VOPAGU-2260 file (C-alpha; in pm, 1 decimal, decimal comma):
REM VOPAGU-2260
SITE   aa  ch    i         X         Y         Z
SITE  MET   A    0  -11177,6    2393,3   -4206,1
SITE  GLN   A    1  -10902,4    2609,8   -4347,3
SITE  SER   A    2  -10635,5    2419,3   -4534,5
SITE  ALA   A    3  -10368,6    2577,0   -4311,3
SITE  SER   A    4  -10547,5    2449,1   -3999,6
SITE  ARG   A    5  -10571,4    2107,3   -4159,9
SITE  TYR   A    6  -10196,0    2102,7   -4221,7
SITE  ILE   A    7  -10121,2    2194,8   -3860,7
SITE  ILE   A    8  -10346,8    1920,1   -3726,4
SITE  ALA   A    9  -10205,5    1677,5   -3982,3
SITE  ALA   A   10   -9852,5    1754,0   -3863,4
SITE  GLY   A   11   -9955,8    1682,8   -3505,2
SITE  LEU   A   12  -10141,0    1359,1   -3577,2
SITE  SER   A   13   -9860,0    1233,6   -3800,2
SITE  THR   A   14   -9618,8    1263,2   -3505,5
SITE  PHE   A   15   -9873,4    1070,2   -3299,3
SITE  ALA   A   16   -9862,5     789,6   -3556,4
SITE  LEU   A   17   -9483,8     807,6   -3568,1
SITE  SER   A   18   -9463,0     779,3   -3190,3
SITE  LEU   A   19   -9693,0     478,3   -3169,6
SITE  LEU   A   20   -9532,4     293,8   -3460,3
SITE  TYR   A   21   -9182,9     350,5   -3330,5
SITE  PHE   A   22   -9269,8     228,4   -2982,5
SITE  LEU   A   23   -9437,7     -79,3   -3133,4
SITE  SER   A   24   -9122,3    -148,9   -3334,4
SITE  LEU   A   25   -8923,9    -147,6   -3010,4
SITE  VAL   A   26   -9169,0    -386,5   -2846,8
SITE  ILE   A   27   -9145,9    -641,5   -3128,4
SITE  GLY   A   28   -8772,0    -588,5   -3176,6
SITE  ALA   A   29   -8792,9    -484,3   -3541,2
SITE  PRO   A   30   -8462,8    -395,0   -3711,9
SITE  PHE   A   31   -8423,2     -19,8   -3743,2
SITE  ALA   A   32   -8368,6     -50,3   -4117,7
SITE  ILE   A   33   -8726,3    -179,2   -4142,2
SITE  THR   A   34   -8860,5      51,2   -3873,0
SITE  VAL   A   35   -8761,6     371,8   -4053,3
SITE  PRO   A   36   -8966,3     325,2   -4374,1
SITE  VAL   A   37   -9261,4     180,2   -4183,5
SITE  VAL   A   38   -9269,2     462,1   -3928,9
SITE  LEU   A   39   -9217,4     740,4   -4181,2
SITE  GLY   A   40   -9462,2     578,1   -4422,2
SITE  GLY   A   41   -9727,3     547,8   -4152,1
SITE  ALA   A   42   -9677,6     907,9   -4043,8
SITE  GLY   A   43   -9691,1    1019,1   -4405,7
SITE  PHE   A   44  -10014,2     828,9   -4464,8
SITE  VAL   A   45  -10179,1     993,7   -4162,9
SITE  PHE   A   46  -10063,1    1335,7   -4280,6
SITE  TYR   A   47  -10201,9    1274,5   -4629,1
SITE  TRP   A   48  -10531,9    1137,8   -4498,6
SITE  VAL   A   49  -10588,5    1441,2   -4278,2
SITE  VAL   A   50  -10510,7    1702,5   -4543,3
SITE  LYS   A   51  -10693,1    1542,5   -4836,1
SITE  GLY   A   52  -11058,3    1597,5   -4914,2
SITE  GLY   A   53  -11308,9    1788,6   -4710,3
SITE  LYS   A   54  -11463,5    2127,2   -4762,6
SITE  GLU   A   55  -11189,2    2383,5   -4796,0
SITE  GLU   A   56  -11208,2    2730,8   -4648,1
SITE  ASP   A   57  -10959,4    3005,1   -4711,6
SITE  ASP   A   58  -11045,0    3304,2   -4499,4
SITE  ALA   A   59  -10717,4    3469,7   -4594,5
SITE  VAL   A   60  -10885,7    3552,2   -4924,1
SITE  LEU   A   61  -11104,0    3796,8   -4732,6
SITE  HIS   A   62  -10787,7    3979,6   -4623,9
SITE  PRO   A   63  -10529,3    3877,6   -4886,8
SITE  PHE   A   64  -10262,1    4115,4   -4754,8
SITE  LEU   A   65  -10348,7    4185,2   -4393,1
SITE  SER   A   66  -10405,0    3831,8   -4259,5
SITE  PRO   A   67  -10070,7    3687,9   -4384,4
SITE  LEU   A   68   -9891,3    3999,7   -4259,7
SITE  LEU   A   69  -10041,9    3967,1   -3912,6
SITE  LEU   A   70   -9955,3    3599,1   -3906,9
SITE  PHE   A   71   -9594,8    3673,3   -4005,5
SITE  VAL   A   72   -9561,9    3937,0   -3734,2
SITE  GLY   A   73   -9710,1    3704,5   -3472,9
SITE  VAL   A   74   -9483,9    3413,2   -3567,2
SITE  TYR   A   75   -9178,7    3638,9   -3570,9
SITE  LYS   A   76   -9258,3    3775,9   -3225,1
SITE  ILE   A   77   -9313,6    3425,7   -3087,8
SITE  LEU   A   78   -8976,7    3314,1   -3221,0
SITE  GLN   A   79   -8809,6    3629,1   -3093,3
SITE  ASN   A   80   -8951,7    3588,4   -2743,4
SITE  PHE   A   81   -8928,3    3209,6   -2722,2
SITE  TYR   A   82   -8558,4    3158,6   -2782,1
SITE  PRO   A   83   -8429,7    3368,4   -2487,4
SITE  LEU   A   84   -8654,8    3171,0   -2251,1
SITE  ALA   A   85   -8520,3    2832,2   -2357,7
SITE  GLU   A   86   -8282,6    2646,2   -2126,5
SITE  LYS   A   87   -8024,8    2417,5   -2279,6
SITE  TYR   A   88   -8164,7    2101,5   -2121,4
SITE  GLY   A   89   -8515,3    2226,2   -2053,9
SITE  GLY   A   90   -8677,2    2235,3   -1711,8
SITE  TRP   A   91   -8657,2    1971,1   -1439,9
SITE  ASP   A   92   -8924,1    1742,8   -1587,1
SITE  ALA   A   93   -8753,2    1763,5   -1926,0
SITE  TRP   A   94   -8407,1    1647,4   -1825,1
SITE  GLY   A   95   -8531,5    1435,1   -1534,8
SITE  ILE   A   96   -8810,0    1252,8   -1719,0
SITE  TRP   A   97   -8900,2    1327,9   -2081,3
SITE  ASN   A   98   -8556,6    1373,0   -2235,4
SITE  LEU   A   99   -8415,5    1097,1   -2016,9
SITE  HIS   A  100   -8683,0     862,0   -2150,7
SITE  SER   A  101   -8593,7     979,1   -2500,4
SITE  LYS   A  102   -8237,9     857,7   -2449,4
SITE  TYR   A  103   -8365,9     518,1   -2341,3
SITE  LEU   A  104   -8595,9     481,8   -2640,8
SITE  ALA   A  105   -8316,5     582,9   -2875,9
SITE  ASP   A  106   -8135,4     264,1   -2773,6
SITE  GLY   A  107   -8300,4     -24,2   -2956,2
SITE  ALA   A  108   -8112,2    -285,6   -2753,8
SITE  ASN   A  109   -8146,3    -148,4   -2401,6
SITE  TRP   A  110   -8463,0      63,2   -2407,1
SITE  GLN   A  111   -8640,9    -167,7   -2161,2
SITE  LYS   A  112   -8400,3     -63,5   -1887,1
SITE  MET   A  113   -8605,3     254,5   -1863,7
SITE  PHE   A  114   -8863,6      55,5   -1668,5
SITE  GLN   A  115   -8600,5     -39,3   -1409,9
SITE  ASN   A  116   -8534,0     324,5   -1323,1
SITE  ILE   A  117   -8823,3     357,1   -1080,2
SITE  SER   A  118   -8674,9     586,8    -815,7
SITE  PHE   A  119   -8716,2     923,5    -985,8
SITE  ALA   A  120   -8769,3     879,2   -1361,4
SITE  HIS   A  121   -9139,3     779,0   -1356,4
SITE  PRO   A  122   -9126,3     498,7   -1616,2
SITE  ASP   A  123   -9506,5     469,5   -1596,4
SITE  TYR   A  124   -9552,3     801,1   -1780,4
SITE  PRO   A  125   -9688,5     797,1   -2138,7
SITE  LEU   A  126   -9432,5     797,1   -2417,2
SITE  TYR   A  127   -9536,5    1038,8   -2692,7
SITE  ILE   A  128   -9250,0    1283,7   -2636,7
SITE  PRO   A  129   -8981,2    1019,9   -2566,4
SITE  ALA   A  130   -9082,5     809,3   -2866,4
SITE  VAL   A  131   -9079,6    1100,5   -3111,3
SITE  ASN   A  132   -8748,4    1231,2   -2981,3
SITE  GLY   A  133   -8603,2     881,8   -2949,6
SITE  PHE   A  134   -8686,0     795,8   -3310,5
SITE  PHE   A  135   -8516,7    1103,6   -3453,2
SITE  ILE   A  136   -8217,3    1069,1   -3219,8
SITE  ARG   A  137   -8172,1     714,4   -3342,0
SITE  LEU   A  138   -8232,9     819,5   -3701,4
SITE  PHE   A  139   -7946,9    1068,8   -3680,4
SITE  SER   A  140   -7690,1     803,0   -3586,1
SITE  GLY   A  141   -7785,5     797,7   -3220,3
SITE  GLN   A  142   -7618,7    1130,4   -3148,3
SITE  TYR   A  143   -7821,7    1288,9   -2871,8
SITE  THR   A  144   -7872,0    1656,0   -2937,4
SITE  MET   A  145   -8097,8    1906,0   -2766,9
SITE  VAL   A  146   -8196,2    2041,8   -3107,4
SITE  ILE   A  147   -8450,8    1761,9   -3155,2
SITE  PRO   A  148   -8659,6    1816,1   -2836,8
SITE  PHE   A  149   -8621,9    2192,5   -2879,5
SITE  VAL   A  150   -8759,9    2185,9   -3233,6
SITE  LEU   A  151   -9047,7    1957,2   -3133,6
SITE  GLN   A  152   -9151,5    2177,9   -2842,6
SITE  PHE   A  153   -9109,3    2502,9   -3033,8
SITE  ALA   A  154   -9320,6    2373,3   -3321,8
SITE  ILE   A  155   -9600,3    2267,4   -3087,9
SITE  THR   A  156   -9580,1    2594,5   -2893,3
SITE  LEU   A  157   -9609,0    2782,3   -3222,7
SITE  PHE   A  158   -9895,7    2567,2   -3352,4
SITE  ILE   A  159  -10126,5    2659,2   -3062,7
SITE  PRO   A  160  -10157,8    3036,0   -3124,8
SITE  VAL   A  161  -10141,0    2994,6   -3502,0
SITE  LEU   A  162  -10425,6    2741,9   -3502,0
SITE  ILE   A  163  -10636,3    2966,5   -3280,5
SITE  TYR   A  164  -10557,8    3260,7   -3509,6
SITE  LEU   A  165  -10659,8    3071,0   -3821,4
SITE  GLU   A  166  -10984,7    2947,0   -3671,0
SITE  THR   A  167  -11074,9    3287,4   -3525,4
SITE  LEU   A  168  -10990,4    3471,7   -3846,1
SITE  LYS   A  169  -11317,3    3370,8   -4009,4
SITE  LYS   A  170  -11511,5    3547,3   -3733,9
SITE  ASN   A  171  -11311,4    3860,4   -3668,9
SITE  ILE   A  172  -10963,6    3946,5   -3792,4
SITE  VAL   A  173  -10910,9    4204,0   -3516,5
SITE  VAL   A  174  -10987,3    3952,2   -3241,4
SITE  ALA   A  175  -10770,4    3693,8   -3414,6
SITE  ALA   A  176  -10478,2    3937,4   -3435,4
SITE  VAL   A  177  -10512,6    4044,0   -3071,8
SITE  ILE   A  178  -10515,3    3682,0   -2954,1
SITE  LEU   A  179  -10209,3    3596,2   -3163,4
SITE  LEU   A  180  -10010,3    3893,4   -3034,9
SITE  MET   A  181  -10117,6    3823,2   -2677,4
SITE  PHE   A  182   -9976,8    3472,5   -2708,5
SITE  ALA   A  183   -9658,2    3614,2   -2859,6
SITE  ALA   A  184   -9611,4    3844,7   -2559,7
SITE  ASP   A  185   -9715,8    3592,1   -2293,3
SITE  THR   A  186   -9390,7    3482,4   -2131,0
SITE  PHE   A  187   -9574,2    3233,5   -1906,2
SITE  PHE   A  188   -9710,7    3046,5   -2208,9
SITE  LEU   A  189   -9380,3    3061,5   -2396,9
SITE  THR   A  190   -9184,7    2950,1   -2092,1
SITE  LYS   A  191   -9402,6    2640,3   -2056,6
SITE  GLY   A  192   -9308,9    2545,8   -2411,8
SITE  ALA   A  193   -8942,5    2631,3   -2361,9
SITE  THR   A  194   -8917,3    2406,6   -2054,3
SITE  GLN   A  195   -9000,7    2110,1   -2285,4
SITE  TYR   A  196   -9262,8    1973,5   -2048,0
SITE  ALA   A  197   -9557,7    1762,2   -2164,0
SITE  ASP   A  198   -9818,0    2025,9   -2076,7
SITE  THR   A  199   -9782,4    2219,9   -2402,8
SITE  PRO   A  200   -9821,7    1916,2   -2633,8
SITE  LEU   A  201  -10118,4    1808,3   -2420,5
SITE  ALA   A  202  -10276,3    2152,0   -2464,2
SITE  PHE   A  203  -10213,2    2144,0   -2839,4
SITE  PHE   A  204  -10384,5    1811,7   -2902,4
SITE  PHE   A  205  -10670,0    1902,9   -2670,8
SITE  LEU   A  206  -10713,2    2218,4   -2880,1
SITE  CYS   A  207  -10705,7    2004,8   -3196,6
SITE  ALA   A  208  -10990,4    1796,4   -3056,1
SITE  PHE   A  209  -11200,7    2109,8   -3002,0
SITE  VAL   A  210  -11125,3    2240,8   -3350,8
SITE  CYS   A  211  -11206,2    1909,3   -3517,8
SITE  ILE   A  212  -11529,3    1845,3   -3326,9
SITE  ASN   A  213  -11644,9    2190,7   -3433,0
SITE  TYR   A  214  -11669,5    2053,7   -3787,1
SITE  ALA   A  215  -11832,4    1724,8   -3690,8
SITE  LYS   A  216  -12155,6    1808,1   -3875,4
SITE  GLU   A  217  -11964,2    1851,7   -4200,9
SITE  SER   A  218  -11801,1    1509,3   -4202,3
SITE  ASN   A  219  -11745,6    1213,6   -3974,4
SITE  LYS   A  220  -11380,5    1239,9   -4068,8
SITE  TYR   A  221  -11351,8    1531,3   -3827,4
SITE  VAL   A  222  -11500,7    1316,0   -3552,5
SITE  LEU   A  223  -11230,8    1059,4   -3614,9
SITE  MET   A  224  -10966,4    1333,2   -3613,8
SITE  ALA   A  225  -11101,6    1459,2   -3281,1
SITE  ALA   A  226  -11089,7    1105,8   -3139,7
SITE  ALA   A  227  -10731,1    1063,6   -3260,1
SITE  SER   A  228  -10637,8    1393,7   -3095,5
SITE  LEU   A  229  -10784,6    1271,7   -2767,1
SITE  GLY   A  230  -10594,3     947,2   -2805,7
SITE  CYS   A  231  -10277,2    1148,4   -2837,2
SITE  CYS   A  232  -10366,6    1338,1   -2519,4
SITE  MET   A  233  -10373,6    1003,4   -2341,1
SITE  TRP   A  234  -10038,8     905,9   -2498,9
SITE  ILE   A  235   -9877,0    1232,9   -2385,7
SITE  LYS   A  236   -9960,4    1255,1   -2016,8
SITE  ASN   A  237  -10162,9    1065,6   -1758,0
SITE  GLU   A  238  -10394,0    1364,0   -1712,4
SITE  GLY   A  239  -10478,8    1333,2   -2080,5
SITE  ALA   A  240  -10698,3    1032,4   -2005,0
SITE  ILE   A  241  -10910,6    1244,9   -1769,2
SITE  LEU   A  242  -10937,5    1526,3   -2023,5
SITE  ALA   A  243  -11032,8    1280,1   -2296,4
SITE  PHE   A  244  -11304,5    1126,9   -2079,0
SITE  ILE   A  245  -11452,6    1467,3   -1993,3
SITE  PHE   A  246  -11440,8    1573,6   -2357,5
SITE  ILE   A  247  -11617,8    1258,2   -2476,6
SITE  VAL   A  248  -11887,9    1296,6   -2212,3
SITE  CYS   A  249  -11948,3    1659,7   -2306,0
SITE  TYR   A  250  -11948,1    1593,9   -2678,6
SITE  ALA   A  251  -12112,0    1251,5   -2674,7
SITE  PRO   A  252  -12388,5    1357,3   -2921,1
SITE  ASP   A  253  -12127,3    1463,6   -3176,2
SITE  PHE   A  254  -11949,5    1130,7   -3146,0
SITE  LEU   A  255  -12271,8     930,6   -3171,2
SITE  GLN   A  256  -12492,0    1117,5   -3417,9
SITE  GLY   A  257  -12279,7    1088,6   -3732,3
SITE  ARG   A  258  -12276,8     828,1   -4001,3
SITE  THR   A  259  -12083,3     513,0   -3916,9
SITE  SER   A  260  -11987,6     452,8   -4278,0
SITE  GLY   A  261  -11727,1     636,9   -4478,2
SITE  LEU   A  262  -11516,8     754,5   -4187,0
SITE  LEU   A  263  -11197,8     709,7   -4382,7
SITE  HIS   A  264  -11314,7     911,0   -4684,2
């Protein structure tokens, strides 16, 4: 796996760890002064574990000038086209569910009241997005700002085409470039990210699972990374549990054939 791909997946899985640890801290009522180092330390450990070790590939070496240039152009076009599509408060699901839940989880004393709002707010929905946003809202003195959910959703929207580009680059740079630029020009895809719905993060982690399982024969670590990505799918949206089940059924041999020892190495 390319080191750049590893960093993208590491960034995603570290937010998964951050989300889970922060929600657990709310459940046990941990003081926020203790929560911050534990959550950031746990996320940092996951990031480090994902990026360290493994067989490194650097396909950019094959095109030392062209591949970074194409990547820069693609990222620039995505940013250029994404921003005009963004609404201040996101789409209906964003301000009615995900960002509303974020406000609840940013309140360490009253976050459980979210479960009392059963009329329209769907408190039974998974909490990846609210927990990530809620942690950073609380970290920045509890001042709710739309910058936090915007940055999270833009980063994830950007990661999808970039990860596909990096993994396709080794096969054909022309195909990789075309795919990247198609994503950059696809207003439907960019709008889904700009609305701040859960569909884009779900798609990203499902993509991560496919990328990781593709390297399963190299190391069982990638199997564990794929499993973690599927776990995040389940923590993002209810449909993620169905996708995870289908994925595991289809890739059962890859999950079962590897060595059971040394998964953390």
